[in-house]
C-alpha positions in Angstrom: 105.0 111.5 93.0 107.4 108.5 92.7 108.2 106.4 95.7 110.9 103.8 96.1 109.6 100.9 98.2 112.4 98.7 99.7 111.2 95.3 100.8 112.5 91.8 101.8 109.7 90.1 99.8 106.2 90.5 98.5 103.3 88.3 99.6 102.5 85.6 98.6 106.0 84.9 97.1 107.3 85.5 100.7 105.0 84.8 103.6 104.9 87.2 106.6 103.1 90.3 107.9 105.8 92.7 106.6 105.6 91.1 103.2 101.8 91.4 103.1 102.1 95.0 104.2 104.5 95.7 101.4 102.1 94.1 98.8 99.3 96.3 99.9 101.4 99.5 100.1 102.5 99.0 96.5 99.0 98.1 95.4 97.2 101.0 97.0 99.9 103.5 96.0 99.3 102.4 92.5 95.6 102.6 92.8 96.1 106.2 93.9 98.2 106.8 90.8 101.5 107.1 92.7 104.4 105.6 90.9 106.3 102.9 92.8 109.8 101.5 92.2 109.5 98.2 94.0 112.7 96.5 95.2 111.9 92.9 96.3 113.4 89.5 96.8 112.5 85.9 97.5 114.3 82.8 98.9 113.9 81.1 95.5 113.8 83.4 92.5 110.2 83.6 91.4 109.2 82.7 87.8 107.7 86.1 87.4 110.1 88.8 88.6 107.4 91.4 87.7 105.0 89.9 90.2 101.7 88.7 88.6 99.9 89.4 91.9 99.4 93.0 90.7 96.7 93.7 88.2 97.5 95.2 84.7 96.2 98.6 85.9 98.3 98.5 89.0 101.4 97.5 87.1 101.2 100.7 85.0 102.4 102.5 88.1 104.7 99.8 89.5 108.3 99.1 88.3 109.7 95.9 89.8 113.4 95.3 90.6 114.2 91.8 91.8 117.3 91.6 93.9 118.5 88.1 94.8 118.9 87.6 98.6 122.4 86.6 99.4 123.1 83.4 101.4 126.2 83.6 103.6 127.6 81.5 106.4 125.4 80.2 109.2 127.4 81.7 112.1 125.5 83.8 114.7 124.3 87.0 113.2 124.3 85.7 109.6 120.8 87.1 108.9 121.9 90.6 109.7 125.0 90.2 107.5 122.9 88.8 104.7 120.4 91.7 105.1 123.2 94.2 105.0 124.6 92.6 101.8 121.0 92.7 100.3 120.6 96.3 101.3 123.9 97.2 99.6 122.7 95.5 96.3 119.4 97.4 96.6 121.3 100.7 97.2 123.4 100.1 94.0 120.3 99.6 91.9 118.6 102.5 93.5 121.5 104.8 92.5 121.2 103.7 88.9 117.5 104.5 88.6 115.8 107.8 88.2 115.5 110.0 91.3 112.4 109.4 93.5 110.5 111.7 95.8 110.4 109.5 98.9 112.0 106.2 100.0 109.9 103.8 102.1 112.1 101.2 103.9 110.8 98.0 105.3 112.9 96.6 108.1 116.6 96.1 107.5 116.4 96.6 103.7 117.8 100.2 103.9 120.9 99.7 106.1 123.3 100.7 103.3 121.1 103.5 102.0 120.8 105.1 105.4 124.6 105.1 105.7 124.7 107.1 102.5 121.4 108.9 102.7 122.7 112.3 101.4 123.6 110.7 98.0 120.0 110.3 97.0 118.5 113.5 98.4 114.9 112.0 98.9 113.6 111.8 102.4 113.5 108.3 104.0 110.9 106.7 106.1 111.5 103.3 107.9 109.1 100.8 109.4 110.3 98.0 111.7 106.7 96.8 112.4 106.9 94.6 115.5 110.2 95.8 117.0 110.4 92.3 118.5 114.1 92.9 119.5 112.8 95.3 122.2 109.9 93.1 123.4 109.6 90.2 125.8 111.0 86.8 124.8 110.2 83.2 125.7 113.7 82.2 126.7 117.3 83.1 126.9 118.1 81.8 123.4 115.4 84.1 121.9 116.7 87.0 123.9 120.2 86.6 122.7 119.0 86.3 119.1 117.0 89.5 119.4 119.8 91.3 121.1 121.9 91.1 117.9 119.3 93.2 116.1 119.2 96.1 118.5 122.2 98.0 117.3 121.4 98.0 113.5 117.7 98.8 114.2 118.5 101.8 116.5 121.1 103.1 114.0 118.5 102.9 111.2 115.7 104.6 113.1 118.0 107.5 114.1 119.2 108.0 110.5 115.7 108.0 108.9 113.6 111.1 108.4 110.4 109.4 109.5 110.0 106.4 111.8 106.6 104.7 111.1 104.9 103.2 114.1 102.0 100.8 114.1 100.9 102.4 117.4 100.1 101.2 120.9 103.1 100.0 122.9 105.3 100.2 119.8 105.3 104.0 119.8 106.4 104.0 123.5 109.3 101.6 122.5 110.4 104.0 119.8 110.2 107.0 122.0 112.2 105.2 124.7 115.1 104.9 122.2 115.3 108.7 122.1 113.6 109.1 118.8 111.8 112.6 118.8 108.0 112.4 118.8 107.9 114.8 115.8 109.8 112.2 113.8 107.3 109.4 114.5 104.4 108.8 112.2 101.8 106.5 113.7 99.9 104.6 111.1 98.4 101.2 111.5 98.4 98.4 109.0 95.2 97.8 107.0 93.1 95.1 105.5 91.6 94.9 102.0 87.8 95.5 102.1 87.2 92.1 100.4 87.9 90.5 103.8 84.9 92.1 105.5 82.2 89.5 106.2 79.1 89.7 104.0 77.1 86.8 105.4 75.1 86.7 108.7 77.0 86.2 111.9 76.5 82.9 113.8 77.9 81.1 116.9 78.8 77.5 116.8 77.0 75.2 119.3 80.5 73.9 120.2 82.9 76.8 120.4 85.4 76.9 117.5 88.8 78.4 118.1 91.5 79.1 115.4 95.2 79.7 115.6 97.2 81.0 112.6 101.0 81.5 112.7 104.5 80.3 111.8 106.1 77.8 114.1 108.5 79.9 116.0 109.0 80.3 119.7 107.7 83.9 120.0 104.3 82.8 118.7 103.4 81.1 122.0 102.4 77.8 120.4 103.9 75.8 123.3 101.8 77.7 125.8 98.7 77.4 123.7 99.3 73.6 123.4 99.6 73.2 127.2 96.4 75.3 127.8 94.5 73.2 125.3 95.7 70.0 126.9 94.5 71.1 130.3 91.1 72.2 128.9 90.3 69.1 126.8 89.1 66.7 129.5 86.3 68.8 130.9 85.4 71.3 128.1 83.5 71.0 124.8 85.3 72.9 122.0 87.2 72.5 118.8 90.3 74.3 117.6 91.9 74.5 114.1 95.6 75.4 113.8 97.0 76.9 110.6 100.8 76.8 110.3 103.6 74.3 109.8 103.6 72.8 113.3 105.8 69.7 113.6 104.0 66.5 114.0 105.8 65.7 117.3 104.4 68.9 118.7 100.8 68.1 117.8 98.2 66.9 120.3 96.1 63.9 119.3 92.4 64.6 119.7 89.3 64.5 117.5 88.6 68.1 118.7 91.9 69.4 117.2 92.7 69.8 113.5 96.1 70.8 112.2 95.9 72.2 108.7 99.6 72.8 108.2 100.7 75.8 106.2 97.9 77.2 103.9 98.8 79.6 101.0 95.2 79.6 99.5 93.7 82.8 100.8 90.1 81.7 100.1 90.6 78.6 102.2 91.9 80.7 105.1 88.9 83.0 104.7 86.5 80.0 104.8 88.1 78.7 108.0 87.8 82.1 109.7 84.3 82.7 108.6 83.2 79.4 110.1 84.9 80.0 113.5 84.2 81.9 116.7 87.4 83.0 118.3 91.0 83.7 117.1 93.8 83.0 119.6 97.1 84.9 119.2 99.2 84.1 122.3 102.5 85.6 121.1 105.3 86.9 123.3 105.9 89.8 120.8 104.0 91.2 117.9 103.6 94.3 115.8 100.0 94.6 114.6 99.2 91.1 113.4 97.4 91.1 110.0 95.7 87.8 111.0 93.9 89.6 113.9 92.5 92.1 111.4 91.5 89.2 109.0 89.8 87.4 111.9 88.0 90.6 113.0 86.8 91.3 109.5 85.6 87.7 109.3 83.4 88.3 112.4 85.5 86.6 115.1 86.1 87.5 118.7 89.8 87.7 119.7 92.0 86.3 122.5 95.5 87.8 122.2 98.6 88.7 124.2 98.7 92.4 125.2 101.9 93.2 123.2 102.9 95.6 120.4 100.0 97.4 118.9 97.5 94.5 119.6 95.7 96.8 122.1 94.8 99.1 119.2 92.7 96.3 117.7 91.4 94.3 120.7 89.3 95.6 123.6 86.6 94.3 126.0 84.1 95.0 123.2 85.5 92.4 120.8 87.8 90.2 122.8 90.2 89.6 125.8 93.8 90.6 126.2 96.1 88.3 128.3 99.7 88.7 129.5 102.2 86.9 127.2 103.5 83.5 128.3 100.8 83.1 131.0 99.3 79.6 130.5 96.9 79.9 133.3 95.5 83.2 132.1 95.2 81.8 128.5 93.4 78.7 129.8 91.0 80.9 131.9 90.0 83.2 129.0 89.5 80.3 126.6 87.3 78.7 129.3 85.4 82.0 129.5 84.8 82.1 125.8 83.6 78.5 125.9 81.0 79.4 128.5 80.1 82.9 127.2 76.4 83.5 126.3 75.6 83.3 122.6 74.2 86.9 122.4 77.3 88.3 124.1 79.6 86.5 121.7 77.5 87.7 118.8 78.0 91.3 120.0 81.7 90.8 120.2 81.9 89.4 116.7 79.8 92.4 115.4 82.1 94.8 117.3 85.2 93.3 115.5 83.6 93.9 112.1 82.6 97.4 113.0 86.1 98.3 114.3 87.8 97.1 111.1 85.3 98.8 108.8 85.5 102.1 110.7 89.3 102.3 111.1 91.4 99.7 109.3 90.6 99.3 105.7 93.4 100.0 103.2 91.4 102.7 101.6 91.7 104.6 104.9 95.3 103.6 105.7 96.7 104.7 102.4 95.3 108.2 102.7 97.1 108.6 106.1 100.3 107.2 104.6 100.3 109.5 101.6 99.5 112.5 103.8 102.4 111.7 106.1 104.8 111.3 103.2 103.5 114.6 101.6 104.1 116.5 104.8 107.6 115.2 105.1 108.4 116.2 101.5 107.1 119.7 102.2 109.4 120.0 105.3 112.4 119.0 103.2 111.7 121.4 100.4 
Protein backbone atom coordinates (compact mmCIF):
# COMPACT_ATOMS: atom_id res chain seq x y z
CA UNK A 1 0.00 0.00 0.00
CA UNK A 2 1.18 3.53 -0.77
CA UNK A 3 -0.11 6.51 1.24
CA UNK A 4 0.27 10.20 0.45
CA UNK A 5 0.74 12.11 3.72
CA UNK A 6 0.06 15.84 3.36
CA UNK A 7 1.54 17.94 6.18
CA UNK A 8 2.41 21.52 7.07
CA UNK A 9 5.74 20.44 8.52
CA UNK A 10 7.65 17.61 10.17
CA UNK A 11 8.95 17.74 13.73
CA UNK A 12 11.58 18.88 14.72
CA UNK A 13 11.95 21.12 11.61
CA UNK A 14 8.56 22.55 12.53
CA UNK A 15 7.45 22.55 16.18
CA UNK A 16 3.88 21.59 17.08
CA UNK A 17 1.59 18.71 17.97
CA UNK A 18 0.35 18.16 14.42
CA UNK A 19 3.91 18.20 13.09
CA UNK A 20 4.99 15.64 15.69
CA UNK A 21 1.99 13.48 14.81
CA UNK A 22 2.98 13.69 11.12
CA UNK A 23 6.53 12.60 11.94
CA UNK A 24 5.35 9.53 13.83
CA UNK A 25 2.73 8.63 11.23
CA UNK A 26 5.39 8.57 8.51
CA UNK A 27 7.85 6.72 10.74
CA UNK A 28 5.43 3.97 11.80
CA UNK A 29 3.87 3.55 8.37
CA UNK A 30 7.42 2.92 7.13
CA UNK A 31 8.19 0.52 9.99
CA UNK A 32 5.11 -1.43 8.90
CA UNK A 33 6.45 -1.49 5.32
CA UNK A 34 3.83 0.90 3.97
CA UNK A 35 5.16 3.26 1.32
CA UNK A 36 4.73 6.96 2.11
CA UNK A 37 4.81 9.96 -0.23
CA UNK A 38 5.47 12.68 2.33
CA UNK A 39 4.60 16.27 1.35
CA UNK A 40 6.07 18.72 3.86
CA UNK A 41 7.24 22.28 4.34
CA UNK A 42 9.05 24.56 6.82
CA UNK A 43 9.23 28.35 7.42
CA UNK A 44 12.89 28.25 6.39
CA UNK A 45 13.86 25.69 3.80
CA UNK A 46 15.73 22.94 5.69
CA UNK A 47 19.24 21.98 4.65
CA UNK A 48 18.03 18.42 4.24
CA UNK A 49 14.81 18.28 2.24
CA UNK A 50 14.90 14.49 2.60
CA UNK A 51 14.60 14.78 6.40
CA UNK A 52 17.47 13.15 8.26
CA UNK A 53 15.16 12.55 11.25
CA UNK A 54 14.18 9.28 9.59
CA UNK A 55 16.47 6.27 9.75
CA UNK A 56 18.00 4.67 6.66
CA UNK A 57 15.58 1.76 6.98
CA UNK A 58 12.56 4.06 7.30
CA UNK A 59 13.60 6.14 4.32
CA UNK A 60 13.46 3.05 2.10
CA UNK A 61 9.68 3.48 2.37
CA UNK A 62 9.46 7.31 2.52
CA UNK A 63 9.67 9.63 -0.50
CA UNK A 64 9.93 13.28 0.54
CA UNK A 65 8.51 16.20 -1.42
CA UNK A 66 9.42 19.59 0.03
CA UNK A 67 6.96 22.34 -0.95
CA UNK A 68 7.93 25.92 0.07
CA UNK A 69 5.26 27.59 2.19
CA UNK A 70 4.09 30.81 0.49
CA UNK A 71 4.23 34.12 2.35
CA UNK A 72 1.53 36.55 1.27
CA UNK A 73 0.21 39.80 2.76
CA UNK A 74 -0.48 40.22 6.49
CA UNK A 75 -4.13 41.21 6.15
CA UNK A 76 -6.72 39.33 8.25
CA UNK A 77 -7.08 35.75 7.04
CA UNK A 78 -3.60 35.67 5.49
CA UNK A 79 -2.78 32.28 7.00
CA UNK A 80 -5.83 30.68 5.39
CA UNK A 81 -4.93 32.21 2.02
CA UNK A 82 -1.32 31.04 2.40
CA UNK A 83 -2.52 27.58 3.38
CA UNK A 84 -4.74 27.43 0.31
CA UNK A 85 -1.81 28.44 -1.93
CA UNK A 86 0.34 25.76 -0.24
CA UNK A 87 -2.40 23.17 -0.72
CA UNK A 88 -2.58 24.08 -4.43
CA UNK A 89 1.18 23.54 -4.82
CA UNK A 90 0.89 20.20 -3.00
CA UNK A 91 -1.99 19.18 -5.27
CA UNK A 92 0.01 19.98 -8.42
CA UNK A 93 2.90 17.82 -7.22
CA UNK A 94 0.54 15.05 -6.16
CA UNK A 95 -0.96 14.90 -9.67
CA UNK A 96 2.51 14.47 -11.20
CA UNK A 97 3.42 11.53 -9.00
CA UNK A 98 2.38 7.91 -9.25
CA UNK A 99 -1.15 7.09 -7.98
CA UNK A 100 -1.55 6.24 -4.29
CA UNK A 101 -4.00 4.06 -2.41
CA UNK A 102 -4.96 6.57 0.27
CA UNK A 103 -4.41 10.26 1.02
CA UNK A 104 -3.98 11.35 4.66
CA UNK A 105 -4.49 15.11 5.05
CA UNK A 106 -3.30 17.06 8.09
CA UNK A 107 -5.24 20.26 8.75
CA UNK A 108 -5.66 22.67 5.84
CA UNK A 109 -3.05 21.07 3.58
CA UNK A 110 -5.68 19.37 1.41
CA UNK A 111 -8.03 22.27 0.61
CA UNK A 112 -7.28 22.31 -3.13
CA UNK A 113 -7.19 18.52 -3.35
CA UNK A 114 -10.63 18.20 -1.74
CA UNK A 115 -12.07 20.60 -4.30
CA UNK A 116 -10.80 18.25 -7.03
CA UNK A 117 -10.96 14.93 -5.21
CA UNK A 118 -12.33 12.91 -8.13
CA UNK A 119 -9.22 13.60 -10.20
CA UNK A 120 -7.07 11.38 -7.99
CA UNK A 121 -9.48 8.49 -7.28
CA UNK A 122 -7.87 7.55 -3.93
CA UNK A 123 -10.01 7.92 -0.77
CA UNK A 124 -9.10 10.89 1.44
CA UNK A 125 -8.96 11.10 5.23
CA UNK A 126 -8.55 14.38 7.11
CA UNK A 127 -7.42 15.18 10.65
CA UNK A 128 -7.97 18.63 12.17
CA UNK A 129 -6.64 17.53 15.58
CA UNK A 130 -7.82 20.15 18.10
CA UNK A 131 -10.64 21.78 16.12
CA UNK A 132 -9.82 24.90 18.15
CA UNK A 133 -12.02 27.06 15.92
CA UNK A 134 -15.07 25.38 17.50
CA UNK A 135 -13.83 25.49 21.11
CA UNK A 136 -13.83 28.13 23.86
CA UNK A 137 -11.54 31.15 23.46
CA UNK A 138 -9.88 33.49 25.95
CA UNK A 139 -11.13 36.75 24.44
CA UNK A 140 -13.00 38.37 21.56
CA UNK A 141 -9.86 38.77 19.43
CA UNK A 142 -9.16 35.03 19.62
CA UNK A 143 -12.80 34.26 18.85
CA UNK A 144 -12.75 36.40 15.71
CA UNK A 145 -9.48 34.80 14.56
CA UNK A 146 -10.88 31.31 15.03
CA UNK A 147 -14.15 32.22 13.31
CA UNK A 148 -12.27 32.74 10.03
CA UNK A 149 -11.24 29.07 10.03
CA UNK A 150 -14.72 27.60 10.48
CA UNK A 151 -15.90 27.69 6.87
CA UNK A 152 -12.82 26.07 5.24
CA UNK A 153 -12.65 23.44 7.98
CA UNK A 154 -16.31 22.49 7.63
CA UNK A 155 -16.01 22.34 3.85
CA UNK A 156 -12.97 20.07 4.07
CA UNK A 157 -14.55 17.70 6.61
CA UNK A 158 -17.69 17.32 4.49
CA UNK A 159 -15.64 16.60 1.36
CA UNK A 160 -13.36 13.95 2.92
CA UNK A 161 -14.14 10.23 2.96
CA UNK A 162 -12.92 9.83 6.55
CA UNK A 163 -12.73 12.43 9.30
CA UNK A 164 -10.21 11.35 11.91
CA UNK A 165 -11.09 12.33 15.48
CA UNK A 166 -8.79 12.17 18.51
CA UNK A 167 -11.85 11.32 20.62
CA UNK A 168 -13.52 12.83 23.66
CA UNK A 169 -15.30 16.14 23.11
CA UNK A 170 -13.76 16.41 19.64
CA UNK A 171 -15.98 13.62 18.29
CA UNK A 172 -19.04 15.46 19.64
CA UNK A 173 -17.88 18.65 17.88
CA UNK A 174 -17.52 16.82 14.56
CA UNK A 175 -20.93 15.16 14.91
CA UNK A 176 -22.50 18.55 15.74
CA UNK A 177 -21.36 19.76 12.30
CA UNK A 178 -23.58 17.13 10.64
CA UNK A 179 -20.75 14.75 9.79
CA UNK A 180 -22.24 11.20 9.79
CA UNK A 181 -20.93 8.95 12.56
CA UNK A 182 -20.05 6.25 10.02
CA UNK A 183 -17.62 8.72 8.42
CA UNK A 184 -15.76 9.42 11.69
CA UNK A 185 -12.74 7.30 12.63
CA UNK A 186 -11.78 7.83 16.28
CA UNK A 187 -8.05 7.25 16.77
CA UNK A 188 -5.94 8.98 19.41
CA UNK A 189 -2.41 10.24 18.97
CA UNK A 190 0.39 8.08 20.32
CA UNK A 191 3.78 8.23 21.93
CA UNK A 192 7.01 6.44 21.15
CA UNK A 193 7.78 3.67 23.64
CA UNK A 194 11.19 5.22 24.34
CA UNK A 195 9.37 7.85 26.45
CA UNK A 196 8.11 5.30 29.00
CA UNK A 197 9.88 5.73 32.32
CA UNK A 198 12.40 2.99 33.21
CA UNK A 199 13.65 4.38 36.54
CA UNK A 200 11.84 4.12 39.93
CA UNK A 201 9.15 6.65 40.69
CA UNK A 202 9.76 9.33 43.31
CA UNK A 203 8.04 12.36 44.82
CA UNK A 204 9.96 15.57 45.43
CA UNK A 205 9.96 16.88 49.05
CA UNK A 206 8.96 20.25 47.57
CA UNK A 207 6.33 19.67 44.90
CA UNK A 208 7.69 20.31 41.40
CA UNK A 209 5.31 21.46 38.64
CA UNK A 210 6.06 21.82 34.91
CA UNK A 211 4.37 23.77 32.12
CA UNK A 212 5.27 23.14 28.44
CA UNK A 213 3.79 25.19 25.62
CA UNK A 214 4.06 27.92 23.02
CA UNK A 215 3.32 31.47 24.10
CA UNK A 216 -0.16 31.96 22.68
CA UNK A 217 -3.33 33.12 24.38
CA UNK A 218 -5.22 29.82 24.17
CA UNK A 219 -2.54 28.02 26.23
CA UNK A 220 -3.72 29.74 29.42
CA UNK A 221 -0.30 31.03 30.47
CA UNK A 222 -1.79 34.29 31.82
CA UNK A 223 -4.20 32.36 34.05
CA UNK A 224 -1.41 30.06 35.24
CA UNK A 225 0.80 33.04 36.04
CA UNK A 226 -1.93 34.64 38.17
CA UNK A 227 -2.56 31.36 40.01
CA UNK A 228 1.17 30.95 40.72
CA UNK A 229 1.39 34.54 41.97
CA UNK A 230 -1.44 33.93 44.43
CA UNK A 231 0.07 30.65 45.66
CA UNK A 232 3.67 31.80 46.14
CA UNK A 233 3.44 33.60 49.51
CA UNK A 234 2.01 30.70 51.53
CA UNK A 235 2.94 27.50 49.66
CA UNK A 236 6.19 25.62 49.17
CA UNK A 237 6.63 24.44 45.56
CA UNK A 238 8.69 24.97 42.42
CA UNK A 239 7.62 25.29 38.82
CA UNK A 240 9.59 25.07 35.58
CA UNK A 241 8.16 26.57 32.39
CA UNK A 242 9.32 25.42 28.94
CA UNK A 243 8.42 27.75 26.08
CA UNK A 244 9.32 31.17 24.72
CA UNK A 245 7.51 33.27 27.33
CA UNK A 246 8.40 36.98 27.00
CA UNK A 247 10.54 38.32 29.84
CA UNK A 248 8.00 41.01 30.73
CA UNK A 249 5.45 38.23 31.36
CA UNK A 250 7.74 36.31 33.72
CA UNK A 251 7.43 36.29 37.50
CA UNK A 252 10.52 36.91 39.59
CA UNK A 253 10.95 34.20 42.21
CA UNK A 254 13.64 31.65 43.17
CA UNK A 255 10.88 29.01 42.98
CA UNK A 256 10.17 29.66 39.28
CA UNK A 257 12.50 28.76 36.42
CA UNK A 258 11.86 29.81 32.82
CA UNK A 259 13.78 27.59 30.39
CA UNK A 260 12.66 29.29 27.19
CA UNK A 261 12.07 27.13 24.12
CA UNK A 262 13.87 23.76 24.21
CA UNK A 263 14.40 21.68 21.06
CA UNK A 264 16.61 19.05 22.72
CA UNK A 265 14.26 16.10 23.36
CA UNK A 266 16.53 14.53 25.97
CA UNK A 267 16.62 17.75 27.98
CA UNK A 268 12.81 17.85 28.01
CA UNK A 269 12.71 14.20 29.06
CA UNK A 270 15.10 14.88 31.95
CA UNK A 271 12.96 17.79 33.21
CA UNK A 272 9.77 15.70 33.09
CA UNK A 273 11.39 12.68 34.74
CA UNK A 274 12.49 14.86 37.67
CA UNK A 275 9.11 16.56 38.20
CA UNK A 276 5.80 15.64 39.84
CA UNK A 277 2.89 17.36 38.09
CA UNK A 278 2.34 18.72 34.57
CA UNK A 279 0.00 21.72 34.23
CA UNK A 280 -1.88 22.21 30.95
CA UNK A 281 -4.41 25.06 31.51
CA UNK A 282 -5.41 25.63 27.86
CA UNK A 283 -8.69 27.10 26.65
CA UNK A 284 -8.69 24.66 23.74
CA UNK A 285 -6.68 21.57 22.82
CA UNK A 286 -6.84 18.41 20.77
CA UNK A 287 -4.98 15.63 22.54
CA UNK A 288 -1.73 17.29 23.68
CA UNK A 289 1.37 15.21 23.02
CA UNK A 290 3.01 16.85 26.04
CA UNK A 291 0.42 15.27 28.34
CA UNK A 292 1.30 11.83 26.97
CA UNK A 293 5.01 12.60 27.35
CA UNK A 294 4.48 13.70 30.95
CA UNK A 295 2.35 10.64 31.73
CA UNK A 296 4.96 8.33 30.22
CA UNK A 297 7.58 10.09 32.35
CA UNK A 298 5.60 9.29 35.50
CA UNK A 299 3.83 12.59 36.24
CA UNK A 300 0.39 13.40 37.57
CA UNK A 301 -1.59 15.84 35.43
CA UNK A 302 -3.57 19.04 36.00
CA UNK A 303 -5.33 20.00 32.77
CA UNK A 304 -8.32 21.86 31.37
CA UNK A 305 -11.22 19.60 30.47
CA UNK A 306 -11.17 20.39 26.75
CA UNK A 307 -10.81 18.47 23.48
CA UNK A 308 -9.73 14.88 24.03
CA UNK A 309 -7.85 15.60 27.28
CA UNK A 310 -10.47 13.62 29.22
CA UNK A 311 -9.36 10.50 27.31
CA UNK A 312 -5.98 10.82 29.04
CA UNK A 313 -6.68 12.33 32.46
CA UNK A 314 -9.00 10.95 35.14
CA UNK A 315 -9.12 10.95 38.94
CA UNK A 316 -6.67 8.04 38.85
CA UNK A 317 -3.81 10.12 37.44
CA UNK A 318 -4.77 13.77 37.76
CA UNK A 319 -7.38 16.50 38.01
CA UNK A 320 -9.41 18.21 35.28
CA UNK A 321 -10.39 21.89 35.65
CA UNK A 322 -12.66 24.24 33.68
CA UNK A 323 -10.68 26.34 31.17
CA UNK A 324 -9.97 29.94 32.18
CA UNK A 325 -10.91 29.44 35.85
CA UNK A 326 -8.00 30.86 37.89
CA UNK A 327 -9.55 30.02 41.25
CA UNK A 328 -10.08 26.36 40.27
CA UNK A 329 -6.53 26.14 38.91
CA UNK A 330 -5.13 27.59 42.14
CA UNK A 331 -7.17 25.16 44.25
CA UNK A 332 -6.04 22.03 42.38
CA UNK A 333 -2.41 23.15 42.47
CA UNK A 334 -2.79 23.64 46.21
CA UNK A 335 -4.34 20.17 46.47
CA UNK A 336 -1.34 18.67 44.65
CA UNK A 337 1.06 20.52 46.97
CA UNK A 338 -0.71 19.04 50.01
CA UNK A 339 -1.41 15.55 48.64
CA UNK A 340 0.04 12.57 50.51
CA UNK A 341 3.19 11.08 48.99
CA UNK A 342 1.71 7.58 48.53
CA UNK A 343 -1.38 8.97 46.80
CA UNK A 344 0.76 11.00 44.40
CA UNK A 345 2.92 7.94 43.70
CA UNK A 346 -0.23 6.01 42.80
CA UNK A 347 -1.28 8.77 40.39
CA UNK A 348 2.15 8.79 38.77
CA UNK A 349 2.05 5.00 38.35
CA UNK A 350 -1.47 5.23 36.87
CA UNK A 351 -0.20 7.68 34.25
CA UNK A 352 2.50 5.26 33.09
CA UNK A 353 0.09 2.33 33.00
CA UNK A 354 -2.49 4.22 30.95
CA UNK A 355 0.08 5.20 28.32
CA UNK A 356 1.55 1.69 28.20
CA UNK A 357 -1.87 0.04 27.86
CA UNK A 358 -3.43 2.34 25.26
CA UNK A 359 -1.24 5.05 23.74
CA UNK A 360 2.01 3.71 22.30
CA UNK A 361 2.57 4.23 18.58
CA UNK A 362 2.83 0.49 18.09
CA UNK A 363 -0.86 0.32 19.08
CA UNK A 364 -2.01 3.51 17.36
CA UNK A 365 -0.53 2.64 13.95
CA UNK A 366 -2.38 -0.71 13.91
CA UNK A 367 -5.70 1.12 14.43
CA UNK A 368 -4.79 3.68 11.76
CA UNK A 369 -3.85 1.07 9.16
CA UNK A 370 -7.01 -0.91 9.94
CA UNK A 371 -9.19 2.20 9.48
CA UNK A 372 -7.53 3.02 6.15
CA UNK A 373 -7.81 -0.58 4.92
CA UNK A 374 -11.54 -0.69 5.69
CA UNK A 375 -12.11 2.58 3.84
CA UNK A 376 -10.24 1.31 0.79
CA UNK A 377 -12.35 -1.87 0.79
CA UNK A 378 -15.55 0.20 0.85
CA UNK A 379 -14.35 2.21 -2.14
CA UNK A 380 -13.44 -0.81 -4.24
